[in-house]
Jmol script that loads the backbone (N, CA, C; Angstrom):
load data "model"
ATOM      1  N   MET A   1      17.262  64.767  -6.894  1.00  0.00           N
ATOM      2  CA  MET A   1      17.614  64.396  -8.258  1.00  0.00           C
ATOM      3  C   MET A   1      18.598  63.345  -8.487  1.00  0.00           C
ATOM      4  N   THR A   2      19.589  63.193  -7.613  1.00  0.00           N
ATOM      5  CA  THR A   2      20.593  62.511  -8.125  1.00  0.00           C
ATOM      6  C   THR A   2      20.352  61.078  -7.595  1.00  0.00           C
ATOM      7  N   LEU A   3      19.153  60.827  -7.242  1.00  0.00           N
ATOM      8  CA  LEU A   3      18.742  59.480  -6.587  1.00  0.00           C
ATOM      9  C   LEU A   3      18.714  58.473  -7.807  1.00  0.00           C
ATOM     10  N   LEU A   4      18.207  59.130  -8.908  1.00  0.00           N
ATOM     11  CA  LEU A   4      18.054  57.980  -9.930  1.00  0.00           C
ATOM     12  C   LEU A   4      19.216  57.569 -10.538  1.00  0.00           C
ATOM     13  N   ALA A   5      20.332  58.360 -10.209  1.00  0.00           N
ATOM     14  CA  ALA A   5      21.590  57.754 -10.944  1.00  0.00           C
ATOM     15  C   ALA A   5      22.340  56.956  -9.858  1.00  0.00           C
ATOM     16  N   LEU A   6      21.948  56.574  -8.831  1.00  0.00           N
ATOM     17  CA  LEU A   6      22.725  55.710  -7.722  1.00  0.00           C
ATOM     18  C   LEU A   6      22.596  54.303  -8.074  1.00  0.00           C
ATOM     19  N   ILE A   7      22.004  53.947  -9.255  1.00  0.00           N
ATOM     20  CA  ILE A   7      21.794  52.193  -9.573  1.00  0.00           C
ATOM     21  C   ILE A   7      23.266  52.003  -9.980  1.00  0.00           C
ATOM     22  N   GLY A   8      23.947  52.605 -10.488  1.00  0.00           N
ATOM     23  CA  GLY A   8      25.279  52.307 -10.977  1.00  0.00           C
ATOM     24  C   GLY A   8      25.666  51.450 -12.217  1.00  0.00           C
ATOM     25  N   ALA A   9      26.667  51.301 -12.489  1.00  0.00           N
ATOM     26  CA  ALA A   9      27.245  50.587 -13.656  1.00  0.00           C
ATOM     27  C   ALA A   9      27.130  49.138 -13.482  1.00  0.00           C
ATOM     28  N   LYS A  10      27.297  48.739 -12.059  1.00  0.00           N
ATOM     29  CA  LYS A  10      27.449  47.298 -11.910  1.00  0.00           C
ATOM     30  C   LYS A  10      25.982  46.590 -12.031  1.00  0.00           C
ATOM     31  N   ALA A  11      24.985  47.357 -11.793  1.00  0.00           N
ATOM     32  CA  ALA A  11      23.478  47.037 -11.855  1.00  0.00           C
ATOM     33  C   ALA A  11      23.422  46.852 -13.370  1.00  0.00           C
ATOM     34  N   LEU A  12      23.810  47.793 -14.132  1.00  0.00           N
ATOM     35  CA  LEU A  12      23.454  47.655 -15.758  1.00  0.00           C
ATOM     36  C   LEU A  12      24.160  46.547 -16.264  1.00  0.00           C
ATOM     37  N   TYR A  13      25.412  46.075 -15.881  1.00  0.00           N
ATOM     38  CA  TYR A  13      26.137  44.981 -16.368  1.00  0.00           C
ATOM     39  C   TYR A  13      25.281  43.666 -15.773  1.00  0.00           C
ATOM     40  N   LEU A  14      24.935  43.667 -14.612  1.00  0.00           N
ATOM     41  CA  LEU A  14      24.069  42.508 -14.173  1.00  0.00           C
ATOM     42  C   LEU A  14      22.782  42.320 -14.973  1.00  0.00           C
ATOM     43  N   LEU A  15      22.237  43.572 -15.445  1.00  0.00           N
ATOM     44  CA  LEU A  15      20.938  43.348 -16.212  1.00  0.00           C
ATOM     45  C   LEU A  15      21.410  42.747 -17.694  1.00  0.00           C
ATOM     46  N   PHE A  16      22.459  43.363 -18.294  1.00  0.00           N
ATOM     47  CA  PHE A  16      22.947  42.983 -19.404  1.00  0.00           C
ATOM     48  C   PHE A  16      23.344  41.422 -19.393  1.00  0.00           C
ATOM     49  N   SER A  17      23.801  40.773 -18.594  1.00  0.00           N
ATOM     50  CA  SER A  17      24.311  39.533 -18.486  1.00  0.00           C
ATOM     51  C   SER A  17      23.144  38.666 -18.247  1.00  0.00           C
ATOM     52  N   TRP A  18      22.133  39.151 -17.562  1.00  0.00           N
ATOM     53  CA  TRP A  18      20.935  38.453 -17.326  1.00  0.00           C
ATOM     54  C   TRP A  18      20.159  38.175 -18.742  1.00  0.00           C
ATOM     55  N   LEU A  19      20.027  39.293 -19.421  1.00  0.00           N
ATOM     56  CA  LEU A  19      19.298  39.196 -20.627  1.00  0.00           C
ATOM     57  C   LEU A  19      20.195  38.404 -21.743  1.00  0.00           C
ATOM     58  N   ILE A  20      21.416  38.670 -21.899  1.00  0.00           N
ATOM     59  CA  ILE A  20      22.042  37.903 -22.716  1.00  0.00           C
ATOM     60  C   ILE A  20      22.008  36.308 -22.457  1.00  0.00           C
ATOM     61  N   SER A  21      22.262  35.998 -21.146  1.00  0.00           N
ATOM     62  CA  SER A  21      22.169  34.471 -20.968  1.00  0.00           C
ATOM     63  C   SER A  21      20.738  34.075 -21.192  1.00  0.00           C
ATOM     64  N   ALA A  22      19.568  34.797 -20.943  1.00  0.00           N
ATOM     65  CA  ALA A  22      18.343  34.356 -21.497  1.00  0.00           C
ATOM     66  C   ALA A  22      18.256  34.073 -22.936  1.00  0.00           C
ATOM     67  N   ALA A  23      18.935  35.149 -23.673  1.00  0.00           N
ATOM     68  CA  ALA A  23      18.639  34.855 -25.116  1.00  0.00           C
ATOM     69  C   ALA A  23      19.615  33.698 -25.697  1.00  0.00           C
ATOM     70  N   VAL A  24      20.793  33.506 -25.210  1.00  0.00           N
ATOM     71  CA  VAL A  24      21.454  32.568 -25.534  1.00  0.00           C
ATOM     72  C   VAL A  24      21.075  31.162 -25.004  1.00  0.00           C
ATOM     73  N   ALA A  25      20.381  30.976 -23.886  1.00  0.00           N
ATOM     74  CA  ALA A  25      19.788  29.822 -23.436  1.00  0.00           C
ATOM     75  C   ALA A  25      18.673  29.463 -24.273  1.00  0.00           C
ATOM     76  N   ALA A  26      17.657  30.414 -24.915  1.00  0.00           N
ATOM     77  CA  ALA A  26      16.791  30.209 -25.640  1.00  0.00           C
ATOM     78  C   ALA A  26      17.157  29.745 -27.050  1.00  0.00           C
ATOM     79  N   SER A  27      18.203  30.400 -27.442  1.00  0.00           N
ATOM     80  CA  SER A  27      18.661  29.943 -28.872  1.00  0.00           C
ATOM     81  C   SER A  27      19.271  28.563 -28.673  1.00  0.00           C
ATOM     82  N   VAL A  28      20.023  28.067 -27.691  1.00  0.00           N
ATOM     83  CA  VAL A  28      20.623  26.606 -27.418  1.00  0.00           C
ATOM     84  C   VAL A  28      19.529  25.632 -27.425  1.00  0.00           C
ATOM     85  N   ALA A  29      18.581  26.094 -26.430  1.00  0.00           N
ATOM     86  CA  ALA A  29      17.422  25.092 -26.348  1.00  0.00           C
ATOM     87  C   ALA A  29      16.645  24.750 -27.622  1.00  0.00           C
ATOM     88  N   ASP A  30      16.544  25.851 -28.419  1.00  0.00           N
ATOM     89  CA  ASP A  30      15.782  25.865 -29.766  1.00  0.00           C
ATOM     90  C   ASP A  30      16.599  24.801 -30.798  1.00  0.00           C
ATOM     91  N   ARG A  31      17.967  25.134 -30.661  1.00  0.00           N
ATOM     92  CA  ARG A  31      18.775  24.242 -31.661  1.00  0.00           C
ATOM     93  C   ARG A  31      18.778  22.834 -31.147  1.00  0.00           C
ATOM     94  N   LYS A  32      18.751  22.780 -29.686  1.00  0.00           N
ATOM     95  CA  LYS A  32      18.509  21.195 -29.079  1.00  0.00           C
ATOM     96  C   LYS A  32      17.251  20.440 -29.372  1.00  0.00           C
ATOM     97  N   GLY A  33      16.322  21.194 -29.916  1.00  0.00           N
ATOM     98  CA  GLY A  33      15.075  20.574 -30.217  1.00  0.00           C
ATOM     99  C   GLY A  33      14.022  20.697 -28.893  1.00  0.00           C
ATOM    100  N   TYR A  34      14.289  21.550 -28.031  1.00  0.00           N
ATOM    101  CA  TYR A  34      13.271  21.756 -26.844  1.00  0.00           C
ATOM    102  C   TYR A  34      12.275  22.940 -26.987  1.00  0.00           C
ATOM    103  N   GLY A  35      12.830  23.928 -27.957  1.00  0.00           N
ATOM    104  CA  GLY A  35      11.925  24.932 -28.276  1.00  0.00           C
ATOM    105  C   GLY A  35      12.559  26.235 -27.336  1.00  0.00           C
ATOM    106  N   GLU A  36      12.167  27.370 -28.040  1.00  0.00           N
ATOM    107  CA  GLU A  36      12.845  28.734 -27.233  1.00  0.00           C
ATOM    108  C   GLU A  36      12.164  29.017 -25.896  1.00  0.00           C
ATOM    109  N   LYS A  37      10.976  28.540 -25.642  1.00  0.00           N
ATOM    110  CA  LYS A  37      10.205  28.798 -24.439  1.00  0.00           C
ATOM    111  C   LYS A  37      10.911  28.159 -23.168  1.00  0.00           C
ATOM    112  N   LEU A  38      11.369  27.011 -23.381  1.00  0.00           N
ATOM    113  CA  LEU A  38      12.169  26.245 -22.121  1.00  0.00           C
ATOM    114  C   LEU A  38      13.621  26.855 -21.940  1.00  0.00           C
ATOM    115  N   GLY A  39      14.300  27.260 -22.945  1.00  0.00           N
ATOM    116  CA  GLY A  39      15.539  27.763 -22.790  1.00  0.00           C
ATOM    117  C   GLY A  39      15.382  29.476 -22.210  1.00  0.00           C
ATOM    118  N   LEU A  40      14.194  30.003 -22.777  1.00  0.00           N
ATOM    119  CA  LEU A  40      13.934  31.392 -22.152  1.00  0.00           C
ATOM    120  C   LEU A  40      13.718  31.351 -20.777  1.00  0.00           C
ATOM    121  N   THR A  41      12.819  30.395 -20.334  1.00  0.00           N
ATOM    122  CA  THR A  41      12.380  30.358 -18.973  1.00  0.00           C
ATOM    123  C   THR A  41      13.507  30.077 -17.894  1.00  0.00           C
ATOM    124  N   PHE A  42      14.524  29.028 -18.404  1.00  0.00           N
ATOM    125  CA  PHE A  42      15.549  28.804 -17.510  1.00  0.00           C
ATOM    126  C   PHE A  42      16.561  29.963 -17.689  1.00  0.00           C
ATOM    127  N   GLY A  43      16.665  30.544 -18.641  1.00  0.00           N
ATOM    128  CA  GLY A  43      17.490  31.896 -18.669  1.00  0.00           C
ATOM    129  C   GLY A  43      17.080  32.996 -17.996  1.00  0.00           C
ATOM    130  N   LEU A  44      15.784  33.226 -17.830  1.00  0.00           N
ATOM    131  CA  LEU A  44      15.217  34.383 -17.104  1.00  0.00           C
ATOM    132  C   LEU A  44      14.998  34.019 -15.758  1.00  0.00           C
ATOM    133  N   LEU A  45      14.940  32.874 -15.317  1.00  0.00           N
ATOM    134  CA  LEU A  45      14.463  32.480 -14.019  1.00  0.00           C
ATOM    135  C   LEU A  45      15.728  32.241 -13.162  1.00  0.00           C
ATOM    136  N   LEU A  46      16.842  31.638 -13.948  1.00  0.00           N
ATOM    137  CA  LEU A  46      18.051  31.158 -13.163  1.00  0.00           C
ATOM    138  C   LEU A  46      19.416  31.787 -13.672  1.00  0.00           C
ATOM    139  N   SER A  47      19.184  32.856 -14.662  1.00  0.00           N
ATOM    140  CA  SER A  47      20.251  33.586 -15.247  1.00  0.00           C
ATOM    141  C   SER A  47      21.324  32.545 -15.801  1.00  0.00           C
ATOM    142  N   ALA A  48      22.491  32.778 -15.379  1.00  0.00           N
ATOM    143  CA  ALA A  48      23.769  32.031 -16.053  1.00  0.00           C
ATOM    144  C   ALA A  48      23.756  30.630 -15.643  1.00  0.00           C
ATOM    145  N   VAL A  49      23.069  30.359 -14.398  1.00  0.00           N
ATOM    146  CA  VAL A  49      22.943  28.690 -13.848  1.00  0.00           C
ATOM    147  C   VAL A  49      21.900  28.289 -14.919  1.00  0.00           C
ATOM    148  N   GLY A  50      20.942  28.976 -15.397  1.00  0.00           N
ATOM    149  CA  GLY A  50      19.893  28.470 -16.339  1.00  0.00           C
ATOM    150  C   GLY A  50      20.532  28.130 -17.583  1.00  0.00           C
ATOM    151  N   LEU A  51      21.506  28.919 -18.249  1.00  0.00           N
ATOM    152  CA  LEU A  51      22.272  28.824 -19.515  1.00  0.00           C
ATOM    153  C   LEU A  51      23.158  27.400 -19.325  1.00  0.00           C
ATOM    154  N   LEU A  52      23.721  27.398 -18.193  1.00  0.00           N
ATOM    155  CA  LEU A  52      24.590  25.948 -17.996  1.00  0.00           C
ATOM    156  C   LEU A  52      23.559  24.877 -17.865  1.00  0.00           C
ATOM    157  N   ILE A  53      22.482  25.007 -17.557  1.00  0.00           N
ATOM    158  CA  ILE A  53      21.549  23.802 -17.417  1.00  0.00           C
ATOM    159  C   ILE A  53      21.081  23.346 -18.947  1.00  0.00           C
ATOM    160  N   VAL A  54      20.724  24.474 -19.386  1.00  0.00           N
ATOM    161  CA  VAL A  54      20.468  24.169 -21.079  1.00  0.00           C
ATOM    162  C   VAL A  54      21.492  23.702 -21.795  1.00  0.00           C
ATOM    163  N   LEU A  55      22.818  24.290 -21.478  1.00  0.00           N
ATOM    164  CA  LEU A  55      23.956  23.637 -22.161  1.00  0.00           C
ATOM    165  C   LEU A  55      24.047  22.027 -21.755  1.00  0.00           C
ATOM    166  N   LEU A  56      23.626  21.528 -20.788  1.00  0.00           N
ATOM    167  CA  LEU A  56      23.952  20.215 -20.309  1.00  0.00           C
ATOM    168  C   LEU A  56      22.830  19.332 -20.735  1.00  0.00           C
ATOM    169  N   LEU A  57      21.647  19.894 -21.216  1.00  0.00           N
ATOM    170  CA  LEU A  57      20.638  18.995 -21.574  1.00  0.00           C
ATOM    171  C   LEU A  57      21.082  18.248 -22.994  1.00  0.00           C
ATOM    172  N   PRO A  58      20.745  17.129 -23.137  1.00  0.00           N
ATOM    173  CA  PRO A  58      21.005  16.289 -24.314  1.00  0.00           C
ATOM    174  C   PRO A  58      20.240  16.922 -25.484  1.00  0.00           C
ATOM    175  N   GLY A  59      20.989  16.737 -26.642  1.00  0.00           N
ATOM    176  CA  GLY A  59      20.131  17.144 -27.867  1.00  0.00           C
ATOM    177  C   GLY A  59      19.138  15.920 -28.229  1.00  0.00           C
ATOM    178  N   ARG A  60      17.920  16.498 -28.796  1.00  0.00           N
ATOM    179  CA  ARG A  60      17.131  15.406 -29.244  1.00  0.00           C
ATOM    180  C   ARG A  60      17.468  14.972 -30.362  1.00  0.00           C
ATOM    181  N   PRO A  61      17.026  13.584 -30.793  1.00  0.00           N
ATOM    182  CA  PRO A  61      17.257  13.073 -32.008  1.00  0.00           C
ATOM    183  C   PRO A  61      16.684  13.910 -33.144  1.00  0.00           C
ATOM    184  N   GLY A  62      17.417  14.063 -34.179  1.00  0.00           N
ATOM    185  CA  GLY A  62      16.966  15.033 -35.507  1.00  0.00           C
ATOM    186  C   GLY A  62      16.808  16.386 -35.132  1.00  0.00           C
ATOM    187  N   SER A  63      17.472  16.931 -34.292  1.00  0.00           N
ATOM    188  CA  SER A  63      17.508  18.489 -33.805  1.00  0.00           C
ATOM    189  C   SER A  63      18.790  18.922 -34.569  1.00  0.00           C
ATOM    190  N   ARG A  64      18.832  20.257 -34.617  1.00  0.00           N
ATOM    191  CA  ARG A  64      19.944  20.891 -35.426  1.00  0.00           C
ATOM    192  C   ARG A  64      21.279  20.778 -34.706  1.00  0.00           C
ATOM    193  N   TRP A  65      21.174  20.543 -33.565  1.00  0.00           N
ATOM    194  CA  TRP A  65      22.175  20.213 -32.465  1.00  0.00           C
ATOM    195  C   TRP A  65      22.751  19.030 -32.759  1.00  0.00           C
ATOM    196  N   LYS A  66      22.046  18.084 -33.112  1.00  0.00           N
ATOM    197  CA  LYS A  66      22.563  16.573 -33.324  1.00  0.00           C
ATOM    198  C   LYS A  66      23.126  16.654 -35.004  1.00  0.00           C
ATOM    199  N   LEU A  67      22.375  17.341 -35.861  1.00  0.00           N
ATOM    200  CA  LEU A  67      22.681  17.444 -37.364  1.00  0.00           C
ATOM    201  C   LEU A  67      23.859  18.148 -37.614  1.00  0.00           C
ATOM    202  N   ASP A  68      23.878  19.458 -37.080  1.00  0.00           N
ATOM    203  CA  ASP A  68      24.895  20.532 -37.351  1.00  0.00           C
ATOM    204  C   ASP A  68      25.894  20.406 -36.484  1.00  0.00           C
ATOM    205  N   GLY A  69      25.716  19.983 -35.159  1.00  0.00           N
ATOM    206  CA  GLY A  69      26.771  20.247 -34.162  1.00  0.00           C
ATOM    207  C   GLY A  69      26.467  21.347 -33.320  1.00  0.00           C
ATOM    208  N   PRO A  70      27.379  21.410 -32.418  1.00  0.00           N
ATOM    209  CA  PRO A  70      26.944  22.638 -31.313  1.00  0.00           C
ATOM    210  C   PRO A  70      27.350  23.947 -32.021  1.00  0.00           C
ATOM    211  N   ILE A  71      27.987  24.119 -32.918  1.00  0.00           N
ATOM    212  CA  ILE A  71      28.342  25.486 -33.658  1.00  0.00           C
ATOM    213  C   ILE A  71      27.578  25.472 -34.878  1.00  0.00           C
ATOM    214  N   PRO A  72      26.689  26.275 -35.270  1.00  0.00           N
ATOM    215  CA  PRO A  72      25.676  26.288 -36.428  1.00  0.00           C
ATOM    216  C   PRO A  72      26.910  26.545 -37.743  1.00  0.00           C
ATOM    217  N   PRO A  73      26.506  25.899 -38.697  1.00  0.00           N
ATOM    218  CA  PRO A  73      27.363  26.020 -40.033  1.00  0.00           C
ATOM    219  C   PRO A  73      27.138  27.529 -40.567  1.00  0.00           C
ATOM    220  N   LYS A  74      28.193  27.860 -41.425  1.00  0.00           N
ATOM    221  CA  LYS A  74      27.796  29.024 -42.261  1.00  0.00           C
ATOM    222  C   LYS A  74      26.833  28.851 -43.316  1.00  0.00           C
ATOM    223  N   ALA A  75      26.155  29.873 -43.812  1.00  0.00           N
ATOM    224  CA  ALA A  75      25.045  29.750 -44.661  1.00  0.00           C
ATOM    225  C   ALA A  75      25.129  28.884 -46.027  1.00  0.00           C
ATOM    226  N   LYS A  76      26.589  28.923 -46.546  1.00  0.00           N
ATOM    227  CA  LYS A  76      26.782  28.195 -47.734  1.00  0.00           C
ATOM    228  C   LYS A  76      26.852  26.646 -47.333  1.00  0.00           C
ATOM    229  N   ALA A  77      27.398  26.232 -46.193  1.00  0.00           N
ATOM    230  CA  ALA A  77      27.311  24.811 -45.808  1.00  0.00           C
ATOM    231  C   ALA A  77      25.861  24.429 -45.353  1.00  0.00           C
ATOM    232  N   ARG A  78      25.160  25.221 -45.000  1.00  0.00           N
ATOM    233  CA  ARG A  78      23.748  24.750 -44.512  1.00  0.00           C
ATOM    234  C   ARG A  78      22.979  24.555 -45.895  1.00  0.00           C
ATOM    235  N   VAL A  79      23.187  25.405 -47.052  1.00  0.00           N
ATOM    236  CA  VAL A  79      22.471  25.184 -48.379  1.00  0.00           C
ATOM    237  C   VAL A  79      23.067  24.042 -48.911  1.00  0.00           C
ATOM    238  N   ALA A  80      24.361  23.588 -48.853  1.00  0.00           N
ATOM    239  CA  ALA A  80      24.839  22.512 -49.329  1.00  0.00           C
ATOM    240  C   ALA A  80      24.382  21.145 -48.556  1.00  0.00           C
ATOM    241  N   ALA A  81      24.024  21.226 -47.297  1.00  0.00           N
ATOM    242  CA  ALA A  81      23.360  20.250 -46.676  1.00  0.00           C
ATOM    243  C   ALA A  81      22.056  19.893 -47.106  1.00  0.00           C
ATOM    244  N   LEU A  82      21.277  20.915 -47.297  1.00  0.00           N
ATOM    245  CA  LEU A  82      19.792  21.011 -47.572  1.00  0.00           C
ATOM    246  C   LEU A  82      19.568  20.655 -49.188  1.00  0.00           C
ATOM    247  N   ASN A  83      20.591  20.900 -49.931  1.00  0.00           N
ATOM    248  CA  ASN A  83      20.379  20.715 -51.468  1.00  0.00           C
ATOM    249  C   ASN A  83      21.562  20.117 -52.027  1.00  0.00           C
ATOM    250  N   PRO A  84      22.097  18.820 -51.875  1.00  0.00           N
ATOM    251  CA  PRO A  84      23.238  18.460 -52.372  1.00  0.00           C
ATOM    252  C   PRO A  84      23.448  18.510 -53.912  1.00  0.00           C
ATOM    253  N   VAL A  85      22.469  18.522 -54.655  1.00  0.00           N
ATOM    254  CA  VAL A  85      22.361  18.836 -56.097  1.00  0.00           C
ATOM    255  C   VAL A  85      22.937  20.178 -56.402  1.00  0.00           C
ATOM    256  N   ARG A  86      22.351  21.018 -55.872  1.00  0.00           N
ATOM    257  CA  ARG A  86      22.819  22.525 -56.116  1.00  0.00           C
ATOM    258  C   ARG A  86      24.260  22.518 -55.528  1.00  0.00           C
ATOM    259  N   ALA A  87      24.772  22.107 -54.663  1.00  0.00           N
ATOM    260  CA  ALA A  87      26.018  22.156 -54.245  1.00  0.00           C
ATOM    261  C   ALA A  87      27.013  21.581 -55.172  1.00  0.00           C
ATOM    262  N   LEU A  88      26.563  20.369 -55.735  1.00  0.00           N
ATOM    263  CA  LEU A  88      27.370  19.830 -56.594  1.00  0.00           C
ATOM    264  C   LEU A  88      27.743  20.529 -57.783  1.00  0.00           C
ATOM    265  N   ARG A  89      26.593  21.260 -58.422  1.00  0.00           N
ATOM    266  CA  ARG A  89      26.606  22.240 -59.590  1.00  0.00           C
ATOM    267  C   ARG A  89      27.592  23.445 -59.320  1.00  0.00           C
ATOM    268  N   ALA A  90      27.317  23.997 -58.029  1.00  0.00           N
ATOM    269  CA  ALA A  90      28.362  25.096 -57.635  1.00  0.00           C
ATOM    270  C   ALA A  90      29.802  24.541 -57.433  1.00  0.00           C
ATOM    271  N   ARG A  91      29.928  23.424 -57.043  1.00  0.00           N
ATOM    272  CA  ARG A  91      31.453  22.984 -57.029  1.00  0.00           C
ATOM    273  C   ARG A  91      31.938  22.744 -58.560  1.00  0.00           C
ATOM    274  N   ARG A  92      31.310  22.188 -59.417  1.00  0.00           N
ATOM    275  CA  ARG A  92      31.797  21.934 -60.695  1.00  0.00           C
ATOM    276  C   ARG A  92      31.919  23.349 -61.386  1.00  0.00           C
ATOM    277  N   ALA A  93      31.198  24.323 -61.100  1.00  0.00           N
ATOM    278  CA  ALA A  93      31.246  25.652 -61.559  1.00  0.00           C
ATOM    279  C   ALA A  93      32.311  26.602 -61.232  1.00  0.00           C
ATOM    280  N   SER A  94      32.782  26.379 -60.070  1.00  0.00           N
ATOM    281  CA  SER A  94      33.893  26.921 -59.176  1.00  0.00           C
ATOM    282  C   SER A  94      35.187  26.267 -59.641  1.00  0.00           C
ATOM    283  N   ARG A  95      35.282  25.160 -60.181  1.00  0.00           N
ATOM    284  CA  ARG A  95      36.433  24.476 -60.788  1.00  0.00           C
ATOM    285  C   ARG A  95      37.138  24.970 -61.853  1.00  0.00           C
ATOM    286  N   PRO A  96      38.459  25.356 -61.744  1.00  0.00           N
ATOM    287  CA  PRO A  96      39.236  25.872 -63.004  1.00  0.00           C
ATOM    288  C   PRO A  96      38.993  24.886 -64.139  1.00  0.00           C
ATOM    289  N   ARG A  97      38.834  25.561 -65.359  1.00  0.00           N
ATOM    290  CA  ARG A  97      38.830  24.650 -66.591  1.00  0.00           C
ATOM    291  C   ARG A  97      40.233  24.563 -67.123  1.00  0.00           C
ATOM    292  N   ALA A  98      40.678  23.539 -67.501  1.00  0.00           N
ATOM    293  CA  ALA A  98      41.696  23.244 -68.116  1.00  0.00           C
ATOM    294  C   ALA A  98      41.834  23.311 -69.787  1.00  0.00           C
TER     295      ALA A  98
END
end "model"
wireframe off; spacefill off
backbone 0.3
color backbone group
């Protein structure tokens, strides 16, 4: 009955690192314009090395990686970038009146 508990904590940590690297690789590949499937494939088959490969891929022109940078902006900044008129109105409304 104790045979099931012999896997250990190290195997659990390795499983978590494998899954997290696959999820991060999918997200980064999607931001770089390649699609989630490519990043997920690299992350699942090559684990942390696959994540490094995806990080080394160049961003495609017009991708969110090229437009927003490597770290995604906060929601307010993204709304401002998508709708500059709305951002200008919000900036005027937040100014203190003299």
